[in-house]
C-alpha positions as CSV (number, residue, x, y, z in Angstrom):
1,M,18.0,-1.9,5.3
2,L,14.5,-1.3,6.4
3,S,13.4,-4.9,6.2
4,V,16.1,-5.8,8.8
5,Q,15.0,-2.8,10.9
6,V,11.4,-4.1,10.9
7,R,12.5,-7.5,12.1
8,E,14.7,-6.0,14.8
9,K,12.1,-3.6,16.2
10,S,8.8,-5.3,15.3
11,P,6.7,-2.2,14.8
12,L,3.0,-2.4,15.8
13,V,0.9,-1.8,12.7
14,H,-2.7,-0.9,13.4
15,C,-4.6,-2.3,10.4
16,M,-8.2,-1.1,9.6
17,T,-8.5,-3.3,6.6
18,N,-11.2,-5.1,4.7
19,F,-12.6,-8.5,5.7
20,V,-11.7,-10.1,2.4
21,T,-7.9,-9.9,3.0
22,V,-7.5,-9.3,6.7
23,N,-5.8,-12.7,7.3
24,D,-3.3,-12.2,4.5
25,V,-2.5,-8.7,5.7
26,A,-1.8,-10.0,9.2
27,N,0.3,-12.9,8.0
28,I,2.5,-10.8,5.7
29,L,3.2,-8.4,8.4
30,L,4.2,-11.2,10.7
31,S,6.4,-12.6,7.9
32,I,8.4,-9.4,7.7
33,G,8.6,-9.2,11.5
34,A,6.0,-6.6,12.2
35,S,3.2,-6.9,14.8
36,P,-0.3,-6.5,13.4
37,T,-3.4,-5.5,15.3
38,M,-6.7,-5.5,13.4
39,A,-9.0,-3.3,15.5
40,D,-11.8,-1.4,13.7
41,S,-14.4,-0.6,16.4
42,A,-15.0,3.1,16.9
43,C,-14.9,2.4,20.6
44,E,-11.1,1.7,20.6
45,V,-9.5,2.8,17.3
46,A,-8.3,6.2,18.5
47,E,-6.6,4.7,21.6
48,I,-4.9,1.9,19.5
49,A,-3.9,4.2,16.7
50,T,-2.1,6.4,19.3
51,M,-0.2,3.4,20.7
52,A,0.7,2.0,17.3
53,D,3.9,2.7,15.3
54,A,1.9,3.0,12.1
55,L,-1.8,3.1,11.0
56,Y,-2.9,1.4,7.8
57,I,-6.3,2.3,6.5
58,N,-7.9,0.1,3.7
59,M,-11.2,1.1,2.2
60,G,-12.0,-2.2,0.5
61,T,-15.2,-3.0,2.5
62,I,-16.6,0.1,4.0
63,D,-19.9,1.5,5.4
64,E,-20.6,4.8,6.9
65,H,-19.7,3.6,10.4
66,I,-16.3,2.2,9.3
67,V,-15.5,5.4,7.4
68,D,-16.2,7.4,10.6
69,A,-14.0,5.0,12.6
70,M,-11.2,5.4,10.1
71,I,-11.4,9.2,10.3
72,C,-11.3,8.9,14.1
73,A,-8.3,6.7,14.1
74,G,-6.5,8.8,11.5
75,Q,-7.0,12.0,13.4
76,A,-5.8,10.4,16.6
77,A,-2.7,9.1,14.7
78,N,-2.1,12.6,13.2
79,K,-2.2,14.1,16.7
80,A,0.2,11.5,18.0
81,G,2.6,11.9,15.0
82,T,2.0,8.3,13.9
83,P,2.5,7.6,10.2
84,V,-0.8,6.9,8.4
85,V,-0.9,4.9,5.1
86,L,-4.0,4.7,2.9
87,D,-5.1,2.0,0.4
88,P,-8.2,3.5,-1.5
89,V,-9.5,0.2,-2.7
90,G,-12.1,0.5,-5.4
91,C,-12.7,4.1,-4.5
92,G,-14.2,4.9,-7.9
93,A,-16.7,2.0,-8.0
94,S,-19.7,3.8,-6.5
95,H,-20.9,7.3,-5.6
96,F,-20.7,6.3,-1.9
97,R,-17.0,5.3,-2.3
98,Q,-16.2,8.5,-4.2
99,E,-17.7,10.6,-1.5
100,S,-16.1,8.5,1.2
101,I,-12.6,8.8,-0.1
102,Q,-12.9,12.6,-0.4
103,K,-14.3,12.8,3.1
104,V,-11.3,10.7,4.5
105,L,-8.8,12.8,2.5
106,S,-10.2,16.0,3.8
107,S,-10.1,14.8,7.4
108,V,-6.8,12.9,7.7
109,H,-3.3,13.7,6.7
110,F,-1.6,10.7,5.1
111,T,2.0,9.8,5.0
112,A,1.6,7.7,1.9
113,I,-1.2,6.6,-0.4
114,R,-0.9,3.4,-2.5
115,G,-3.4,2.3,-5.1
116,N,-3.7,1.1,-8.6
117,A,-3.9,3.6,-11.5
118,S,-7.7,3.8,-11.6
119,E,-7.9,4.4,-7.8
120,I,-5.4,7.2,-7.9
121,K,-7.1,8.6,-11.0
122,T,-10.3,8.8,-8.9
123,I,-8.6,10.7,-6.2
124,I,-7.2,13.1,-8.7
125,E,-10.4,13.7,-10.6
126,G,-13.0,13.1,-7.9
127,T,-15.0,10.6,-9.9
128,G,-14.3,7.2,-11.3
129,S,-15.7,4.1,-13.0
130,S,-13.3,1.4,-12.0
131,R,-14.3,-2.3,-12.3
132,G,-14.6,-2.9,-8.6
133,V,-11.1,-3.2,-7.2
134,D,-9.5,-3.9,-10.6
135,V,-7.6,-1.3,-12.6
136,E,-9.2,-0.4,-15.9
137,E,-7.0,-1.2,-18.9
138,K,-7.2,2.4,-20.2
139,D,-5.7,3.7,-16.9
140,E,-2.7,1.4,-16.7
141,V,0.7,3.0,-16.7
142,T,2.7,2.4,-19.9
143,E,6.0,3.6,-21.2
144,D,4.2,6.1,-23.4
145,S,2.1,7.5,-20.6
146,L,4.9,7.7,-18.0
147,P,5.8,11.4,-18.3
148,Q,2.2,12.5,-18.1
149,T,1.4,10.2,-15.3
150,L,4.4,11.3,-13.2
151,K,3.4,14.9,-13.7
152,K,-0.1,14.2,-12.4
153,L,1.2,12.3,-9.4
154,Q,3.6,15.1,-8.6
155,T,0.7,17.6,-8.5
156,L,-1.3,15.3,-6.3
157,S,1.6,14.7,-4.0
158,Q,2.1,18.4,-3.6
159,K,-1.6,19.0,-3.0
160,L,-1.9,16.3,-0.3
161,D,1.7,16.6,1.0
162,C,2.3,12.9,1.0
163,V,3.9,10.1,-1.0
164,I,1.8,8.7,-3.8
165,A,2.5,5.2,-5.1
166,V,0.8,3.6,-8.1
167,S,1.1,-0.2,-8.5
168,G,0.9,-2.1,-11.8
169,A,3.2,-3.6,-14.4
170,I,5.3,-0.5,-13.8
171,D,5.2,0.9,-10.3
172,L,5.6,4.6,-9.6
173,V,6.5,6.4,-6.3
174,V,6.3,10.2,-6.1
175,Y,6.9,12.7,-3.4
176,K,6.8,16.2,-4.8
177,D,10.0,16.6,-6.8
178,Q,11.2,13.0,-6.0
179,Q,10.1,10.3,-8.5
180,A,10.9,6.7,-8.9
181,I,10.1,4.1,-11.5
182,L,10.1,0.4,-10.3
183,R,10.2,-2.6,-12.6
184,N,10.2,-5.7,-10.4
185,G,7.3,-8.1,-9.9
186,D,5.5,-10.9,-11.6
187,S,2.2,-10.9,-13.5
188,M,0.9,-13.7,-11.3
189,M,0.5,-11.2,-8.5
190,K,-2.7,-10.1,-10.2
191,S,-4.1,-13.7,-9.9
192,I,-4.6,-13.5,-6.1
193,T,-6.9,-11.4,-4.0
194,G,-5.1,-9.2,-1.6
195,A,-1.7,-8.6,-3.2
196,G,-2.3,-4.8,-3.1
197,C,-3.7,-4.9,0.4
198,M,-0.6,-6.8,1.6
199,L,1.7,-4.4,-0.2
200,T,0.2,-1.3,1.4
201,A,0.5,-3.0,4.9
202,V,4.2,-3.6,4.2
203,I,4.5,0.1,3.2
204,A,3.0,1.0,6.5
205,A,5.4,-1.2,8.4
206,F,8.4,0.3,6.5
207,C,7.1,3.8,7.2
208,A,6.8,3.2,11.0
209,F,10.2,4.7,11.9
210,G,9.3,8.3,11.4
211,Q,11.6,9.1,8.5
212,D,10.9,10.4,5.0
213,A,8.4,8.0,3.5
214,F,9.7,8.2,-0.1
215,F,12.5,5.6,0.2
216,P,10.7,3.4,2.7
217,T,7.9,3.1,0.2
218,I,10.3,2.3,-2.6
219,S,11.9,-0.4,-0.4
220,A,8.6,-1.9,0.6
221,I,7.4,-2.2,-3.0
222,S,10.7,-3.6,-4.1
223,C,10.7,-6.2,-1.4
224,M,7.1,-7.2,-2.2
225,N,7.8,-7.5,-5.9
226,I,11.0,-9.4,-5.6
227,A,9.1,-11.8,-3.3
228,G,6.6,-12.1,-6.1
229,E,9.3,-13.1,-8.5
230,R,10.7,-15.6,-6.0
231,A,7.2,-17.0,-5.4
232,K,6.8,-17.7,-9.1
233,E,10.2,-19.5,-9.2
234,L,9.1,-21.7,-6.3
235,L,5.9,-22.9,-7.9
236,L,5.7,-26.5,-8.9
237,D,4.0,-27.6,-12.1
238,T,1.0,-28.9,-10.1
239,E,0.6,-25.6,-8.1
240,G,-1.5,-22.5,-8.9
241,N,-2.5,-19.2,-7.5
242,A,-3.3,-20.4,-3.9
243,S,0.2,-21.9,-3.6
244,F,1.6,-18.7,-5.1
245,R,0.1,-16.6,-2.3
246,T,1.7,-18.9,0.3
247,H,5.1,-18.7,-1.4
248,L,4.7,-14.9,-1.6
249,I,4.2,-14.6,2.1
250,D,7.0,-17.0,2.8
251,S,9.4,-15.3,0.4
252,I,9.1,-11.7,1.6
253,G,10.2,-12.8,5.1
254,K,13.5,-14.1,3.7
255,I,14.6,-11.1,1.6
256,D,17.9,-9.7,2.8
257,T,20.1,-6.8,1.7
258,K,22.1,-9.0,-0.6
259,L,19.1,-10.3,-2.5
260,L,17.5,-6.9,-2.6
261,N,20.6,-5.3,-4.1
262,K,21.0,-8.1,-6.6
263,K,17.4,-8.1,-7.8
264,V,16.0,-4.6,-7.5
265,K,15.2,-2.6,-10.6
266,Y,14.4,1.0,-10.1
267,E,15.2,4.4,-11.5
268,L,15.2,7.7,-9.6
269,I,14.2,10.9,-11.3
270,R,14.9,14.2,-9.7
């Protein structure tokens, strides 16, 4: 199981993430047994990305200098054969963000991209109108929209040659002809800042071993969502979303093969 492999080998995950959730990202990586480094200066990112086992790029709080540094790190990682995972946070919220995501995608090859439905829609269409970092209700994946959404993700995956993952009430993971529908998680995960950022960091850690990213991405999302279910179970009547976040970070570090196999809910489509 990959979570065990992460604990045994403690991959170094270079995180170029946003300042809102940087602490949570570092802590959840430590909880699963990975080793985070949070460098984002253009003076060192290429060197560190080359040394790392995986590079995680998060576009939550960007400016033109950070975007250039992300491209620098991504290209260095590509050259070194290091997996690169992208979280296109709020990429449809402004013209600058829409232009930046296209610039990054045209400059760096990604192993996997994980976002909400509105963010992935922006990547597909080139424009967006998302409410900051939140998914728009009209974009959310439903049982009725599943076939059409999977087809669009398949086309995007083939175009970018990478795994595409969409998070929501229903999670989807697509790599060309391989498709998975995941149904774990708890609605309270939407009540905390950084659940998506933490999830994509976990995906990066699980992708650090140089294998096909499709199943590592499924495993990472399943572990995170089962941890969310466990965190909800652990909440006392007097506790709220801040305690939930702590329980979430605690819980993901305790998931083992037995619990994952017992709780996981996913369907493979080939």
